C-alpha positions, 0 to 999 in steps of 0.5 A: 078367909075373913076376919070377923070382928064383933063388938058385943055386950060383955054378958053375953061373951059366953054365948057367943063363943059357944054359938061360934064354936057350934058353928065350926070356928075353932079359934077366937081372940077377946079384948075388953074395950071401951066405946059408945055409939047411939047409946051416948053413955049414961050417968051413975051416981057414986058417993052422992055425986052424979058423973057421966059414963062416956065409954061403956065396957064392951068386949071385942071378939075377933075371928078368922074363918074360911069363907064357906063358914062366914055366913054360919058364923055371922048368923051364930053371932047375931044370934047369940049377941042380940038382945033387941035393945040399942047397944048389942053391938057391931059385926065388921067383916074384912078380908084377910091376905095372908095368915102364917102360923109363927111355930110351924110357918104354915100359911093360909087355911092351914094356919087356921 
């Protein structure tokens, strides 16, 4: 099994959630995060004063998927989150050694 961690634009969350559901992903965790990459932040004007916003709001979407769903889930995220502009985000894929459902003590794929 693999853990897919995606950092995306906040307004793309609904599209990504829908695309993952259609790809067969049954659950996910969503977190509001802040960060920067190549965008390097931006400047804003507030009450006549200009200030720099270093950390931009992003959404982190995490989903654990079986190996056979990995490629379709990655394609779904890329298709739904892509705008073609700098700041679209990143996707990280890591291996998951063990999963345990706390309520039932199920392990492995049964725990998904």
